[in-house]
N, C-alpha and C positions, 0 to 999 in steps of 0.2 A: 494671256500670262506668256511674258517672256521667256522667251527657250530657258530649259535646263542647262546649267554649266553641265559639263561632261564628269565631272565629281561625283555631279548627282544622279546620274546616270548609273555610277558603277556600284554608290549605295544603294541602288534599288536594286542595280543585279548582283549585288550582296545577300542582301537581306533574302530576294527570293533564292537563291544557293542556299544558305544555309538552312532557311525553311525547304528547302525542298527532302533536302537531306537529313535534316533531322539530329543533328553528331555534332559535335566537335570538325570541326575542315585543318589542317594545316592549312596556313601561310602560305603555303608553296603550291596547292593546292586548288585553291581559291581563287590565288591572284590569277592563274595560270585559266580558270576555268570562266572568270568575267571577266579578263583580255584585258587587264592593268598590271601593271611593273609592280613587284614587289615592295617596292618606297614607297608610293603613290598608295596602295594599300593600307599599308602601317597609314596613312593624314585620313584616309577616310575613316578606316577602321577608327582610330581615335575619336574624331565625331559623333560617331554612334555609339564605342562605347559608355562619351561623357553623358550621350541623349537617355542610357540606359537600352537603352536598345541589343544591344550583345556582350558578349563578354568577352573577354581575351586572358588565355591561359599560356604558363611561357615552360620550355623544355620540352620534354623528346614527345607526349602526350598531347605537349598543347594546341592551339587554336582559337579556331573564332567557334559561338557559339550565339544562338541566337537566346536574350534572359527574358523578352517577353514570347507567346503564343502568335503566330501569322494569324489570327482572327483578331488577335488584341492592336495590329500595326497597321496604320492605315498607310496610306501613298500620303495622303494630307504632313503625316509626322513624320515620315523618313524625307520630306521635301523641304518640311519647314526648319527640321535640323539643319539638312546641307545650304539651305537658297538664304535659308533667315527670315523667307516670307514667300508668299504664297499671289502676292494681290500681281493684280493686272499694273502696269505703270506705264500708261496717259496723263501726258498735261490734260488740262481742266481747260475748256473753252469758253474765252474772255466774250466770245461772241455772242450774242443773245440769242440768233438764230443754229446757233450748233450746240449752245447749254442741252439740249434734248438727248444729245451725245453722251452725257454725264451721267445721267439715267439710266441710259442704254449701256453705258461701260461698269457700272458694278451694277446691274442684273445678271450680265453676261457672266462679273466675278466673284458674284454668289453664284451661281449654277457652276462654278468651276468647283472652287472652295467643297460646297456638296461633295460634287464629285470625288473629288480625292479623300472628303472624309468619311462619307461612305463607303471606298473601294479601298480591302482589304488587305494585305497579301496572300491571306490566305485563298482569294477569290481567283489572285494571280495564277495559282501555283493547281487549283484545282479543275 
């Protein structure tokens, strides 16, 4: 798997923090807790909101909160929202003697995807 984008790491941190607190968290507190600027938090939050993972409320009592229960959110889901894919991106081997690598790469990719799909946010905060 290619390295995760920094925004994906922040998104995972955001989901984890919201799961731990289990309440609405003001954006200023959330951005400080996960180490991201308030402006960047808005961009990440918008993607997660559009994917139905979090809700955003405005006003003096507003902030971010989870829409889904932590046990219903997998790492795969968060990564797919942020990255668009969880596939290992490697070139196909044209030489016959290296074509077995393609099968090995596909197998590794399936192991990674299975792990990400079965690892929930709830497991990470327990």
